[in-house]
PyMOL Python script that loads the backbone (N, CA, C, O; Angstrom):
from pymol import cmd

cmd.read_pdbstr("""\
ATOM      1  N   MET A   1      -1.112   5.156  15.758  1.00  0.00           N
ATOM      2  CA  MET A   1      -0.390   5.911  14.734  1.00  0.00           C
ATOM      3  C   MET A   1      -0.677   5.507  13.491  1.00  0.00           C
ATOM      4  O   MET A   1      -0.905   4.330  13.209  1.00  0.00           O
ATOM      5  N   ILE A   2      -0.685   6.515  12.619  1.00  0.00           N
ATOM      6  CA  ILE A   2      -1.210   6.476  11.176  1.00  0.00           C
ATOM      7  C   ILE A   2      -0.315   7.128  10.372  1.00  0.00           C
ATOM      8  O   ILE A   2       0.110   8.226  10.731  1.00  0.00           O
ATOM      9  N   LYS A   3       0.099   6.549   9.174  1.00  0.00           N
ATOM     10  CA  LYS A   3       1.061   7.015   8.441  1.00  0.00           C
ATOM     11  C   LYS A   3       0.714   6.736   6.977  1.00  0.00           C
ATOM     12  O   LYS A   3       0.468   5.600   6.571  1.00  0.00           O
ATOM     13  N   ILE A   4       0.706   7.904   6.151  1.00  0.00           N
ATOM     14  CA  ILE A   4       0.515   7.950   4.899  1.00  0.00           C
ATOM     15  C   ILE A   4       1.781   8.347   3.759  1.00  0.00           C
ATOM     16  O   ILE A   4       2.429   9.394   3.744  1.00  0.00           O
ATOM     17  N   GLU A   5       1.908   7.217   2.858  1.00  0.00           N
ATOM     18  CA  GLU A   5       3.067   7.420   2.193  1.00  0.00           C
ATOM     19  C   GLU A   5       2.691   6.685   0.681  1.00  0.00           C
ATOM     20  O   GLU A   5       1.616   6.154   0.401  1.00  0.00           O
ATOM     21  N   SER A   6       3.585   6.780   0.022  1.00  0.00           N
ATOM     22  CA  SER A   6       3.271   6.468  -1.365  1.00  0.00           C
ATOM     23  C   SER A   6       3.956   4.970  -1.616  1.00  0.00           C
ATOM     24  O   SER A   6       5.037   4.687  -1.101  1.00  0.00           O
ATOM     25  N   VAL A   7       3.357   4.210  -2.304  1.00  0.00           N
ATOM     26  CA  VAL A   7       4.003   2.838  -2.347  1.00  0.00           C
ATOM     27  C   VAL A   7       4.613   2.825  -3.992  1.00  0.00           C
ATOM     28  O   VAL A   7       3.885   2.962  -4.975  1.00  0.00           O
ATOM     29  N   LEU A   8       5.843   2.665  -4.035  1.00  0.00           N
ATOM     30  CA  LEU A   8       6.570   2.801  -5.282  1.00  0.00           C
ATOM     31  C   LEU A   8       6.166   1.897  -6.265  1.00  0.00           C
ATOM     32  O   LEU A   8       6.107   2.351  -7.408  1.00  0.00           O
ATOM     33  N   HIS A   9       5.879   0.753  -6.098  1.00  0.00           N
ATOM     34  CA  HIS A   9       5.572  -0.168  -7.135  1.00  0.00           C
ATOM     35  C   HIS A   9       4.111   0.281  -7.839  1.00  0.00           C
ATOM     36  O   HIS A   9       4.053   0.248  -9.069  1.00  0.00           O
ATOM     37  N   PHE A  10       3.071   0.650  -7.160  1.00  0.00           N
ATOM     38  CA  PHE A  10       1.854   0.943  -7.609  1.00  0.00           C
ATOM     39  C   PHE A  10       1.910   2.461  -7.907  1.00  0.00           C
ATOM     40  O   PHE A  10       1.230   2.849  -8.857  1.00  0.00           O
ATOM     41  N   ASN A  11       2.670   3.408  -7.179  1.00  0.00           N
ATOM     42  CA  ASN A  11       2.652   4.815  -7.157  1.00  0.00           C
ATOM     43  C   ASN A  11       1.181   5.239  -6.855  1.00  0.00           C
ATOM     44  O   ASN A  11       0.580   6.034  -7.577  1.00  0.00           O
ATOM     45  N   LYS A  12       0.641   4.666  -5.750  1.00  0.00           N
ATOM     46  CA  LYS A  12      -0.736   5.116  -5.018  1.00  0.00           C
ATOM     47  C   LYS A  12      -0.435   5.370  -3.744  1.00  0.00           C
ATOM     48  O   LYS A  12       0.544   4.857  -3.202  1.00  0.00           O
ATOM     49  N   PRO A  13      -1.270   6.211  -3.126  1.00  0.00           N
ATOM     50  CA  PRO A  13      -1.206   6.631  -1.638  1.00  0.00           C
ATOM     51  C   PRO A  13      -1.505   5.241  -0.787  1.00  0.00           C
ATOM     52  O   PRO A  13      -2.378   4.446  -1.134  1.00  0.00           O
ATOM     53  N   PHE A  14      -0.734   5.074   0.270  1.00  0.00           N
ATOM     54  CA  PHE A  14      -0.670   4.064   1.089  1.00  0.00           C
ATOM     55  C   PHE A  14      -0.981   4.454   2.513  1.00  0.00           C
ATOM     56  O   PHE A  14      -0.227   5.276   3.034  1.00  0.00           O
ATOM     57  N   ILE A  15      -2.125   3.910   3.303  1.00  0.00           N
ATOM     58  CA  ILE A  15      -2.166   4.472   4.627  1.00  0.00           C
ATOM     59  C   ILE A  15      -2.051   3.338   5.435  1.00  0.00           C
ATOM     60  O   ILE A  15      -2.663   2.302   5.175  1.00  0.00           O
ATOM     61  N   SER A  16      -1.161   3.488   6.588  1.00  0.00           N
ATOM     62  CA  SER A  16      -1.003   2.263   7.291  1.00  0.00           C
ATOM     63  C   SER A  16      -1.104   2.534   9.036  1.00  0.00           C
ATOM     64  O   SER A  16      -0.676   3.582   9.518  1.00  0.00           O
ATOM     65  N   GLY A  17      -1.545   1.761   9.643  1.00  0.00           N
ATOM     66  CA  GLY A  17      -1.964   2.145  11.105  1.00  0.00           C
ATOM     67  C   GLY A  17      -1.495   1.022  12.003  1.00  0.00           C
ATOM     68  O   GLY A  17      -1.374  -0.126  11.576  1.00  0.00           O
ATOM     69  N   VAL A  18      -1.238   1.358  13.224  1.00  0.00           N
ATOM     70  CA  VAL A  18      -0.963   0.352  14.253  1.00  0.00           C
ATOM     71  C   VAL A  18      -1.774   0.738  15.617  1.00  0.00           C
ATOM     72  O   VAL A  18      -1.853   1.902  16.012  1.00  0.00           O
ATOM     73  N   SER A  19      -2.228  -0.110  16.133  1.00  0.00           N
ATOM     74  CA  SER A  19      -3.000  -0.016  17.349  1.00  0.00           C
ATOM     75  C   SER A  19      -2.691  -0.852  18.401  1.00  0.00           C
ATOM     76  O   SER A  19      -2.441  -2.010  18.065  1.00  0.00           O
ATOM     77  N   VAL A  20      -2.639  -0.611  19.523  1.00  0.00           N
ATOM     78  CA  VAL A  20      -2.251  -1.627  20.793  1.00  0.00           C
ATOM     79  C   VAL A  20      -3.347  -1.424  21.775  1.00  0.00           C
ATOM     80  O   VAL A  20      -3.594  -0.331  22.283  1.00  0.00           O
ATOM     81  N   ILE A  21      -4.049  -2.613  22.041  1.00  0.00           N
ATOM     82  CA  ILE A  21      -5.171  -2.783  22.956  1.00  0.00           C
ATOM     83  C   ILE A  21      -4.724  -3.606  24.192  1.00  0.00           C
ATOM     84  O   ILE A  21      -4.226  -4.728  24.099  1.00  0.00           O
ATOM     85  N   VAL A  22      -4.941  -2.962  25.333  1.00  0.00           N
ATOM     86  CA  VAL A  22      -4.483  -3.490  26.705  1.00  0.00           C
ATOM     87  C   VAL A  22      -5.761  -3.839  27.478  1.00  0.00           C
ATOM     88  O   VAL A  22      -6.552  -2.952  27.801  1.00  0.00           O
ATOM     89  N   GLU A  23      -5.973  -5.193  27.790  1.00  0.00           N
ATOM     90  CA  GLU A  23      -6.917  -5.700  28.528  1.00  0.00           C
ATOM     91  C   GLU A  23      -6.462  -5.838  30.047  1.00  0.00           C
ATOM     92  O   GLU A  23      -5.374  -6.340  30.326  1.00  0.00           O
ATOM     93  N   SER A  24      -7.339  -5.371  31.011  1.00  0.00           N
ATOM     94  CA  SER A  24      -6.950  -5.640  32.364  1.00  0.00           C
ATOM     95  C   SER A  24      -8.386  -5.713  33.310  1.00  0.00           C
ATOM     96  O   SER A  24      -9.482  -5.305  32.927  1.00  0.00           O
ATOM     97  N   ASP A  25      -8.128  -6.272  34.502  1.00  0.00           N
ATOM     98  CA  ASP A  25      -9.367  -6.266  35.385  1.00  0.00           C
ATOM     99  C   ASP A  25      -9.084  -4.934  36.220  1.00  0.00           C
ATOM    100  O   ASP A  25      -7.957  -4.713  36.664  1.00  0.00           O
ATOM    101  N   HIS A  26     -10.017  -4.165  36.393  1.00  0.00           N
ATOM    102  CA  HIS A  26      -9.906  -3.113  37.446  1.00  0.00           C
ATOM    103  C   HIS A  26      -8.906  -2.069  37.096  1.00  0.00           C
ATOM    104  O   HIS A  26      -8.743  -1.205  37.957  1.00  0.00           O
ATOM    105  N   PHE A  27      -8.195  -1.972  35.995  1.00  0.00           N
ATOM    106  CA  PHE A  27      -7.128  -1.075  35.636  1.00  0.00           C
ATOM    107  C   PHE A  27      -5.858  -1.245  36.512  1.00  0.00           C
ATOM    108  O   PHE A  27      -5.047  -0.337  36.688  1.00  0.00           O
ATOM    109  N   ILE A  28      -5.757  -2.489  37.044  1.00  0.00           N
ATOM    110  CA  ILE A  28      -4.778  -2.517  37.928  1.00  0.00           C
ATOM    111  C   ILE A  28      -3.411  -3.057  37.309  1.00  0.00           C
ATOM    112  O   ILE A  28      -2.353  -2.451  37.480  1.00  0.00           O
ATOM    113  N   GLU A  29      -3.519  -4.374  36.495  1.00  0.00           N
ATOM    114  CA  GLU A  29      -2.573  -5.050  36.027  1.00  0.00           C
ATOM    115  C   GLU A  29      -3.036  -5.359  34.627  1.00  0.00           C
ATOM    116  O   GLU A  29      -4.142  -5.857  34.416  1.00  0.00           O
ATOM    117  N   PRO A  30      -2.041  -5.010  33.519  1.00  0.00           N
ATOM    118  CA  PRO A  30      -2.318  -5.611  31.935  1.00  0.00           C
ATOM    119  C   PRO A  30      -2.311  -6.933  32.032  1.00  0.00           C
ATOM    120  O   PRO A  30      -1.291  -7.423  32.517  1.00  0.00           O
ATOM    121  N   GLN A  31      -3.380  -7.830  31.623  1.00  0.00           N
ATOM    122  CA  GLN A  31      -3.268  -9.021  31.440  1.00  0.00           C
ATOM    123  C   GLN A  31      -3.344  -9.530  29.982  1.00  0.00           C
ATOM    124  O   GLN A  31      -3.326 -10.744  29.776  1.00  0.00           O
ATOM    125  N   LYS A  32      -3.427  -8.653  28.972  1.00  0.00           N
ATOM    126  CA  LYS A  32      -3.416  -9.131  27.717  1.00  0.00           C
ATOM    127  C   LYS A  32      -3.190  -7.884  26.935  1.00  0.00           C
ATOM    128  O   LYS A  32      -3.707  -6.797  27.193  1.00  0.00           O
ATOM    129  N   LEU A  33      -2.327  -8.152  25.903  1.00  0.00           N
ATOM    130  CA  LEU A  33      -2.245  -7.234  24.694  1.00  0.00           C
ATOM    131  C   LEU A  33      -2.417  -7.618  23.567  1.00  0.00           C
ATOM    132  O   LEU A  33      -1.902  -8.665  23.174  1.00  0.00           O
ATOM    133  N   ILE A  34      -3.241  -6.794  22.735  1.00  0.00           N
ATOM    134  CA  ILE A  34      -3.551  -7.257  21.249  1.00  0.00           C
ATOM    135  C   ILE A  34      -3.125  -6.027  20.487  1.00  0.00           C
ATOM    136  O   ILE A  34      -3.195  -4.876  20.917  1.00  0.00           O
ATOM    137  N   GLY A  35      -2.652  -6.424  19.244  1.00  0.00           N
ATOM    138  CA  GLY A  35      -2.195  -5.615  18.123  1.00  0.00           C
ATOM    139  C   GLY A  35      -2.988  -5.683  17.271  1.00  0.00           C
ATOM    140  O   GLY A  35      -3.486  -6.785  17.043  1.00  0.00           O
ATOM    141  N   LEU A  36      -3.384  -4.541  16.504  1.00  0.00           N
ATOM    142  CA  LEU A  36      -3.967  -4.181  15.247  1.00  0.00           C
ATOM    143  C   LEU A  36      -3.376  -3.543  14.298  1.00  0.00           C
ATOM    144  O   LEU A  36      -3.261  -2.318  14.328  1.00  0.00           O
ATOM    145  N   LEU A  37      -2.814  -4.457  13.101  1.00  0.00           N
ATOM    146  CA  LEU A  37      -2.077  -3.670  11.891  1.00  0.00           C
ATOM    147  C   LEU A  37      -3.037  -3.435  10.784  1.00  0.00           C
ATOM    148  O   LEU A  37      -3.984  -4.198  10.592  1.00  0.00           O
ATOM    149  N   THR A  38      -2.789  -2.314  10.001  1.00  0.00           N
ATOM    150  CA  THR A  38      -3.776  -2.058   9.018  1.00  0.00           C
ATOM    151  C   THR A  38      -3.030  -1.486   7.878  1.00  0.00           C
ATOM    152  O   THR A  38      -2.169  -0.629   8.079  1.00  0.00           O
ATOM    153  N   GLY A  39      -3.328  -1.932   6.632  1.00  0.00           N
ATOM    154  CA  GLY A  39      -2.626  -1.246   5.498  1.00  0.00           C
ATOM    155  C   GLY A  39      -3.611  -1.090   4.402  1.00  0.00           C
ATOM    156  O   GLY A  39      -4.140  -2.071   3.880  1.00  0.00           O
ATOM    157  N   ILE A  40      -3.876   0.186   4.030  1.00  0.00           N
ATOM    158  CA  ILE A  40      -4.861   0.443   2.882  1.00  0.00           C
ATOM    159  C   ILE A  40      -4.370   1.139   1.809  1.00  0.00           C
ATOM    160  O   ILE A  40      -3.778   2.192   2.044  1.00  0.00           O
ATOM    161  N   LEU A  41      -4.508   0.730   0.576  1.00  0.00           N
ATOM    162  CA  LEU A  41      -3.995   1.250  -0.700  1.00  0.00           C
ATOM    163  C   LEU A  41      -5.162   1.998  -1.408  1.00  0.00           C
ATOM    164  O   LEU A  41      -6.174   1.344  -1.658  1.00  0.00           O
ATOM    165  N   ILE A  42      -5.103   3.413  -1.778  1.00  0.00           N
ATOM    166  CA  ILE A  42      -5.998   4.028  -2.384  1.00  0.00           C
ATOM    167  C   ILE A  42      -5.811   4.029  -3.947  1.00  0.00           C
ATOM    168  O   ILE A  42      -4.962   4.708  -4.524  1.00  0.00           O
ATOM    169  N   PHE A  43      -6.710   3.186  -4.564  1.00  0.00           N
ATOM    170  CA  PHE A  43      -6.673   2.989  -5.895  1.00  0.00           C
ATOM    171  C   PHE A  43      -7.234   4.313  -6.733  1.00  0.00           C
ATOM    172  O   PHE A  43      -6.597   4.743  -7.694  1.00  0.00           O
ATOM    173  N   GLN A  44      -8.270   4.822  -6.366  1.00  0.00           N
ATOM    174  CA  GLN A  44      -8.882   5.916  -6.859  1.00  0.00           C
ATOM    175  C   GLN A  44      -9.409   6.761  -5.916  1.00  0.00           C
ATOM    176  O   GLN A  44      -9.981   6.399  -4.888  1.00  0.00           O
ATOM    177  N   LYS A  45      -9.165   8.163  -6.359  1.00  0.00           N
ATOM    178  CA  LYS A  45      -9.553   9.463  -5.400  1.00  0.00           C
ATOM    179  C   LYS A  45      -9.752  10.594  -6.257  1.00  0.00           C
ATOM    180  O   LYS A  45      -8.747  11.137  -6.716  1.00  0.00           O
ATOM    181  N   ASP A  46     -10.986  11.075  -6.573  1.00  0.00           N
ATOM    182  CA  ASP A  46     -11.116  12.272  -6.982  1.00  0.00           C
ATOM    183  C   ASP A  46     -12.303  13.005  -6.303  1.00  0.00           C
ATOM    184  O   ASP A  46     -12.692  12.639  -5.194  1.00  0.00           O
ATOM    185  N   SER A  47     -12.773  13.849  -6.842  1.00  0.00           N
ATOM    186  CA  SER A  47     -13.696  14.682  -6.056  1.00  0.00           C
ATOM    187  C   SER A  47     -15.143  13.939  -6.169  1.00  0.00           C
ATOM    188  O   SER A  47     -16.051  14.602  -5.668  1.00  0.00           O
ATOM    189  N   ASN A  48     -15.478  12.854  -6.658  1.00  0.00           N
ATOM    190  CA  ASN A  48     -16.606  12.234  -6.750  1.00  0.00           C
ATOM    191  C   ASN A  48     -16.607  10.754  -6.269  1.00  0.00           C
ATOM    192  O   ASN A  48     -17.563  10.172  -5.757  1.00  0.00           O
ATOM    193  N   THR A  49     -15.368  10.246  -6.523  1.00  0.00           N
ATOM    194  CA  THR A  49     -15.097   8.863  -6.180  1.00  0.00           C
ATOM    195  C   THR A  49     -14.026   8.405  -5.520  1.00  0.00           C
ATOM    196  O   THR A  49     -12.925   8.915  -5.727  1.00  0.00           O
ATOM    197  N   ARG A  50     -14.176   7.468  -4.709  1.00  0.00           N
ATOM    198  CA  ARG A  50     -12.967   6.886  -3.819  1.00  0.00           C
ATOM    199  C   ARG A  50     -13.075   5.320  -3.777  1.00  0.00           C
ATOM    200  O   ARG A  50     -14.081   4.707  -3.419  1.00  0.00           O
ATOM    201  N   TYR A  51     -12.095   4.857  -4.124  1.00  0.00           N
ATOM    202  CA  TYR A  51     -11.868   3.127  -3.903  1.00  0.00           C
ATOM    203  C   TYR A  51     -10.752   2.815  -3.317  1.00  0.00           C
ATOM    204  O   TYR A  51      -9.681   3.197  -3.788  1.00  0.00           O
ATOM    205  N   THR A  52     -10.822   2.088  -2.221  1.00  0.00           N
ATOM    206  CA  THR A  52      -9.777   1.569  -1.552  1.00  0.00           C
ATOM    207  C   THR A  52      -9.757  -0.090  -1.230  1.00  0.00           C
ATOM    208  O   THR A  52     -10.754  -0.811  -1.253  1.00  0.00           O
ATOM    209  N   LEU A  53      -8.593  -0.450  -0.972  1.00  0.00           N
ATOM    210  CA  LEU A  53      -8.452  -1.876  -0.753  1.00  0.00           C
ATOM    211  C   LEU A  53      -7.276  -1.947   0.212  1.00  0.00           C
ATOM    212  O   LEU A  53      -6.283  -1.220   0.182  1.00  0.00           O
ATOM    213  N   GLY A  54      -7.549  -2.987   1.122  1.00  0.00           N
ATOM    214  CA  GLY A  54      -6.576  -3.133   2.268  1.00  0.00           C
ATOM    215  C   GLY A  54      -6.573  -4.320   3.034  1.00  0.00           C
ATOM    216  O   GLY A  54      -7.286  -5.232   2.615  1.00  0.00           O
ATOM    217  N   ILE A  55      -5.919  -4.504   4.072  1.00  0.00           N
ATOM    218  CA  ILE A  55      -5.962  -5.853   4.932  1.00  0.00           C
ATOM    219  C   ILE A  55      -5.952  -5.282   6.503  1.00  0.00           C
ATOM    220  O   ILE A  55      -5.534  -4.143   6.708  1.00  0.00           O
ATOM    221  N   ALA A  56      -6.344  -5.966   7.406  1.00  0.00           N
ATOM    222  CA  ALA A  56      -6.361  -5.771   8.858  1.00  0.00           C
ATOM    223  C   ALA A  56      -5.821  -7.064   9.461  1.00  0.00           C
ATOM    224  O   ALA A  56      -6.309  -8.150   9.150  1.00  0.00           O
ATOM    225  N   ILE A  57      -4.869  -6.950  10.276  1.00  0.00           N
ATOM    226  CA  ILE A  57      -4.304  -7.995  10.825  1.00  0.00           C
ATOM    227  C   ILE A  57      -4.343  -7.885  12.188  1.00  0.00           C
ATOM    228  O   ILE A  57      -3.913  -6.874  12.743  1.00  0.00           O
ATOM    229  N   ILE A  58      -4.932  -9.054  12.954  1.00  0.00           N
ATOM    230  CA  ILE A  58      -5.103  -8.913  14.422  1.00  0.00           C
ATOM    231  C   ILE A  58      -3.876  -9.729  15.137  1.00  0.00           C
ATOM    232  O   ILE A  58      -3.828 -10.944  14.946  1.00  0.00           O
ATOM    233  N   ALA A  59      -2.950  -9.142  15.898  1.00  0.00           N
ATOM    234  CA  ALA A  59      -1.939  -9.947  16.509  1.00  0.00           C
ATOM    235  C   ALA A  59      -2.375 -10.373  17.897  1.00  0.00           C
ATOM    236  O   ALA A  59      -1.984  -9.873  18.952  1.00  0.00           O
ATOM    237  N   ASP A  60      -3.267 -11.398  17.745  1.00  0.00           N
ATOM    238  CA  ASP A  60      -3.780 -11.944  19.250  1.00  0.00           C
ATOM    239  C   ASP A  60      -3.870 -13.586  18.914  1.00  0.00           C
ATOM    240  O   ASP A  60      -4.562 -14.001  17.984  1.00  0.00           O
ATOM    241  N   HIS A  61      -3.114 -14.438  19.754  1.00  0.00           N
ATOM    242  CA  HIS A  61      -3.381 -15.905  19.452  1.00  0.00           C
ATOM    243  C   HIS A  61      -4.579 -16.518  19.755  1.00  0.00           C
ATOM    244  O   HIS A  61      -4.751 -17.631  19.258  1.00  0.00           O
ATOM    245  N   SER A  62      -5.646 -15.953  20.611  1.00  0.00           N
ATOM    246  CA  SER A  62      -6.790 -16.352  20.611  1.00  0.00           C
ATOM    247  C   SER A  62      -7.938 -15.974  19.731  1.00  0.00           C
ATOM    248  O   SER A  62      -9.082 -16.395  19.901  1.00  0.00           O
ATOM    249  N   THR A  63      -7.571 -15.157  18.784  1.00  0.00           N
ATOM    250  CA  THR A  63      -8.563 -14.792  17.694  1.00  0.00           C
ATOM    251  C   THR A  63      -8.777 -15.791  16.644  1.00  0.00           C
ATOM    252  O   THR A  63      -7.842 -16.458  16.200  1.00  0.00           O
ATOM    253  N   ARG A  64     -10.143 -15.926  16.184  1.00  0.00           N
ATOM    254  CA  ARG A  64     -10.599 -16.913  15.317  1.00  0.00           C
ATOM    255  C   ARG A  64     -10.168 -16.512  13.887  1.00  0.00           C
ATOM    256  O   ARG A  64      -9.749 -17.393  13.137  1.00  0.00           O
ATOM    257  N   ILE A  65     -10.240 -15.385  13.523  1.00  0.00           N
ATOM    258  CA  ILE A  65      -9.866 -14.574  12.234  1.00  0.00           C
ATOM    259  C   ILE A  65      -8.722 -13.690  12.476  1.00  0.00           C
ATOM    260  O   ILE A  65      -8.806 -12.636  13.106  1.00  0.00           O
ATOM    261  N   PRO A  66      -7.536 -14.207  11.899  1.00  0.00           N
ATOM    262  CA  PRO A  66      -6.419 -13.258  12.482  1.00  0.00           C
ATOM    263  C   PRO A  66      -6.101 -12.223  11.343  1.00  0.00           C
ATOM    264  O   PRO A  66      -5.241 -11.366  11.549  1.00  0.00           O
ATOM    265  N   ALA A  67      -6.820 -12.286  10.059  1.00  0.00           N
ATOM    266  CA  ALA A  67      -6.731 -11.072   9.074  1.00  0.00           C
ATOM    267  C   ALA A  67      -8.110 -11.000   8.421  1.00  0.00           C
ATOM    268  O   ALA A  67      -8.875 -11.963   8.480  1.00  0.00           O
ATOM    269  N   PHE A  68      -8.356 -10.133   7.945  1.00  0.00           N
ATOM    270  CA  PHE A  68      -9.550  -9.701   7.189  1.00  0.00           C
ATOM    271  C   PHE A  68      -9.356  -8.547   6.132  1.00  0.00           C
ATOM    272  O   PHE A  68      -8.556  -7.621   6.266  1.00  0.00           O
ATOM    273  N   PRO A  69     -10.142  -8.722   5.136  1.00  0.00           N
ATOM    274  CA  PRO A  69     -10.061  -7.591   3.992  1.00  0.00           C
ATOM    275  C   PRO A  69     -10.691  -6.166   4.246  1.00  0.00           C
ATOM    276  O   PRO A  69     -11.699  -6.087   4.948  1.00  0.00           O
ATOM    277  N   ILE A  70     -10.279  -5.352   3.844  1.00  0.00           N
ATOM    278  CA  ILE A  70     -10.868  -3.935   3.898  1.00  0.00           C
ATOM    279  C   ILE A  70     -11.147  -3.425   2.596  1.00  0.00           C
ATOM    280  O   ILE A  70     -10.218  -3.181   1.826  1.00  0.00           O
ATOM    281  N   ILE A  71     -12.421  -3.226   2.252  1.00  0.00           N
ATOM    282  CA  ILE A  71     -12.839  -2.617   0.775  1.00  0.00           C
ATOM    283  C   ILE A  71     -13.744  -1.632   1.160  1.00  0.00           C
ATOM    284  O   ILE A  71     -14.593  -1.743   2.044  1.00  0.00           O
ATOM    285  N   SER A  72     -13.488  -0.505   0.344  1.00  0.00           N
ATOM    286  CA  SER A  72     -14.659   0.509   0.500  1.00  0.00           C
ATOM    287  C   SER A  72     -14.545   1.283  -0.672  1.00  0.00           C
ATOM    288  O   SER A  72     -13.484   1.623  -1.196  1.00  0.00           O
ATOM    289  N   TYR A  73     -16.027   1.627  -1.179  1.00  0.00           N
ATOM    290  CA  TYR A  73     -16.222   2.429  -2.318  1.00  0.00           C
ATOM    291  C   TYR A  73     -17.147   3.656  -1.983  1.00  0.00           C
ATOM    292  O   TYR A  73     -18.179   3.454  -1.342  1.00  0.00           O
ATOM    293  N   TRP A  74     -16.867   4.697  -2.324  1.00  0.00           N
ATOM    294  CA  TRP A  74     -17.750   5.804  -1.984  1.00  0.00           C
ATOM    295  C   TRP A  74     -17.835   6.795  -3.344  1.00  0.00           C
ATOM    296  O   TRP A  74     -16.823   7.144  -3.953  1.00  0.00           O
ATOM    297  N   HIS A  75     -19.153   7.180  -3.712  1.00  0.00           N
ATOM    298  CA  HIS A  75     -19.458   7.930  -4.751  1.00  0.00           C
ATOM    299  C   HIS A  75     -20.332   9.069  -4.500  1.00  0.00           C
ATOM    300  O   HIS A  75     -21.316   8.909  -3.779  1.00  0.00           O
ATOM    301  N   ARG A  76     -20.088  10.135  -4.989  1.00  0.00           N
ATOM    302  CA  ARG A  76     -20.991  11.393  -4.755  1.00  0.00           C
ATOM    303  C   ARG A  76     -21.661  11.528  -6.100  1.00  0.00           C
ATOM    304  O   ARG A  76     -20.942  11.686  -7.087  1.00  0.00           O
ATOM    305  N   PHE A  77     -22.971  11.480  -6.231  1.00  0.00           N
ATOM    306  CA  PHE A  77     -23.696  11.650  -7.379  1.00  0.00           C
ATOM    307  C   PHE A  77     -24.028  13.224  -7.517  1.00  0.00           C
ATOM    308  O   PHE A  77     -24.227  13.967  -6.556  1.00  0.00           O
ATOM    309  N   ASN A  78     -24.053  13.581  -8.786  1.00  0.00           N
ATOM    310  CA  ASN A  78     -24.155  15.030  -9.120  1.00  0.00           C
ATOM    311  C   ASN A  78     -25.548  15.708  -8.710  1.00  0.00           C
ATOM    312  O   ASN A  78     -25.673  16.829  -8.217  1.00  0.00           O
ATOM    313  N   ASP A  79     -26.414  14.936  -8.968  1.00  0.00           N
ATOM    314  CA  ASP A  79     -27.990  15.262  -8.555  1.00  0.00           C
ATOM    315  C   ASP A  79     -28.723  14.177  -7.838  1.00  0.00           C
ATOM    316  O   ASP A  79     -29.258  13.320  -8.542  1.00  0.00           O
ATOM    317  N   PRO A  80     -28.820  14.094  -6.622  1.00  0.00           N
ATOM    318  CA  PRO A  80     -29.397  12.998  -5.739  1.00  0.00           C
ATOM    319  C   PRO A  80     -30.759  12.818  -5.946  1.00  0.00           C
ATOM    320  O   PRO A  80     -31.343  11.821  -5.521  1.00  0.00           O
ATOM    321  N   ARG A  81     -31.455  13.937  -6.727  1.00  0.00           N
ATOM    322  CA  ARG A  81     -32.886  13.710  -6.935  1.00  0.00           C
ATOM    323  C   ARG A  81     -33.326  12.852  -7.792  1.00  0.00           C
ATOM    324  O   ARG A  81     -34.538  12.691  -7.938  1.00  0.00           O
TER     325      ARG A  81
END
""", "prot")
cmd.dss("prot")
cmd.show_as("cartoon", "prot")
cmd.util.cbc("prot")
cmd.orient("prot")
């Protein structure tokens, strides 16, 4: 599930997502459920540049890194030659 809304404090678009991963042997019984929560704030978006900052949280008791940052930067140059 992905949801796009506006954060009132920053007045920037916010993208949130939730994923559920089911682990099992031979597709018979689920043995483990893992959740992934993401939230990304779009700081700048125009025709040539995009900059986002967010966080991903893994809901699994056996993970070594339960959260990590998401940073993206994209830029289109006018003349790539």
